[in-house]
N, C-alpha and C positions, 0 to 999 in steps of 0.2 A: 277203376282199375285196382286190382289187388296190390297192396303194398304201396299205393300212391300216397304221397304226403299232401295234406291239405293245408294251405297257408291262408290264414285269415288276415286280410288287409283292412286296416281301419278305414272307415268311410271319411272322405274329405268333407269338411264343412263347405257349404255353398259360398260362404264368404270367409276365406281363410283368415282375413284380418281379425274377425271376431274371435276365432279360436286362439289366435296369437295374443289378443288382448286378455282373454281369460287366463292364458298361461302366465301372462305378465302379472296379473293380479295375484297369481299363486307364487310369484317371485322367480319364475323360470325364463323370462323373456330375454332375448339377446337384442340390445338396442340397435345394432347394425342390421340384424335380420329384420327387425320391425320396420326400420326405415326403408329397406329394400322392398318389403312387402307393401308399404304405404305407397312407394313410388310406382310399383306395378299396378296397384289398384287405381291410382290417379291416371296413369297412362291408359288403362283399359277404359276408364270412364270418359276420358277426353276423346279417345278413338271412337267410342260408341256415340258420343255426342255429335262428332263430325259426320259419322256414317248416317245419322238420322236426317241430315240436310237434304240429300238427293230425293229420297222417297217423299219427304214433306213438301218440297217445292213441286215435284211432279204430280202430286195428288192435290195440289192447291190448298194445302192445310196452313192457312195464315197463322193460326194460333200456335201450331206445332213449330213452325219456322221461328216465330217470335220468341217462343219459350227457350230456344237454344241460346239466345243473346241475353246479356245482362240488361237491366232496365235502360241504362244509358249507352248501351252498345251501339256500334256502328258497322256498316258494311259498305265498302267502297269498291266499285267496279266501273271500268271505263271512266266517264266524266261524272258519274253519279255517286253520291254519298247518302245513304239512308241512315237515319238515327232513331233509336228508341222503337216505338210502335210501328214506325214506317218500315222497319226491316221485315216484319211479317207480312206487311201489305205488298211486298214486291211481287207476290203471286197474282196480284190484281193488275200489274202493269200490262198494257195491251200487247207488247211484244212477247211477254211470258205466256199470256193466255193463248196467243196464236201458236206458240211452240207446243203447248199442251194439246191444243185442238188438233194439230197435225200429228202428234205422237212424238214424245221426246223422253230422254233419260239423262238426268244429271248424274254422272258417274265420277266419284272421287276416289283417288288412290289412298292407300294407307298413309297416314301422316308420320313424319319424323317429329317427335315431340321432345322438347327441352323443358325440363321442370326447374323452377327457381322458387322454392317455397310455395306460396299460395298463388303463384302466377306461372303461366306456361306459354310457350310459343310452339305452334305446330305449323309445319310446312308440307304442302302436298300439291298434286296436280289435279285438275278437274277437266272433264270432257263433257260437252253437251252434244248428245246425238239427237238428230231430228229425222223423222220419217217424212220426207218432203211430199207436198201435195202432188197428186198425179202419179204416184208410184203404187197405187193400190190396184189389185187385180179387178177384172170385170165383175166378180162376185162381191167385191168390197173387202175381201180378205187382204190382210197386209202381208208383205214379204217378211220373212223372219231372219233371213241371212244378213249378216253384216257384209256389205259390199265395199270395195275400195271407194274412197271419196269420189263423188262424181259419177259413179256407175249407176245406170238405171235400175230401179227396183230394190234399192236397199237404203240403209241408214247412212246419213252423212254426219261426220264430225263437224259441227258448225261453230264450235268454240273450244279451244284448248288453252288452258290458262294455268298460271302459277298462283298459288294461294299462300298467304301468311296469316295465320290466326293467332291473335293474342287472347289468352283465356285467363279467367280469374276464378278462384274458389269462392263460392258464396255459401250462405247457410243452406241453400237448396241444391248445392253441388256445383260442379264446374259449369261456367257459362262463357260465351264468347263476348269479349270486351270490344274487339274489333277484328274484322276480316278484310284483307285487301286482296283483290282478285285482278290480275292483269293478263291480257292476251299474250301468249308466247308467239309474238310476231317478229322476233328479232330485236326488240327494244331492250336496252340494258336494264331499264326499271323493272321489267318482268323477271329477268334472270336474277336480279338482286334479291327478289323475294325468296328465292330458293336457297340462298347462301346460308351457311350455318351461323348461329349467333356469334 
């Protein structure tokens, strides 16, 4: 357009923290701003770590599931506590294998994250949807609509839970130190997992 003004906008660094650290080395960094940026990067890394859980367990990727946890990490659900390498092996539990064979999705909500130095606590909900046996069409195709629980021909929410994740910063990045998962069945212990720190 004639007479239009062109404004050049500097390109953002893919990792803003790196650019900020370069400015700091030049003596121009604001410590408060640097801390806020570090907190944002930590929160993004933790949220991405938690988001990897559902696809990893639904695709039976034991190594990927295990890599989310610290070496001595643990995962407690129902009356089960898995520790260390056993956490990744949860994808081989018979009940999990049956869910995957039927068709399932582990869906996690965005976590609320509280950071305290090199440790963090994240709280969220999780829902396990299952495509129950016998709900496939004559051609073998699956219904794609989410139906109200119990309705024929659709997905069922077979587990709705509260989760509390304790995370620790390691040389390899943030890892799960422990995760507690409890069914939201009216029990006070499940509701307590959702309380703020």
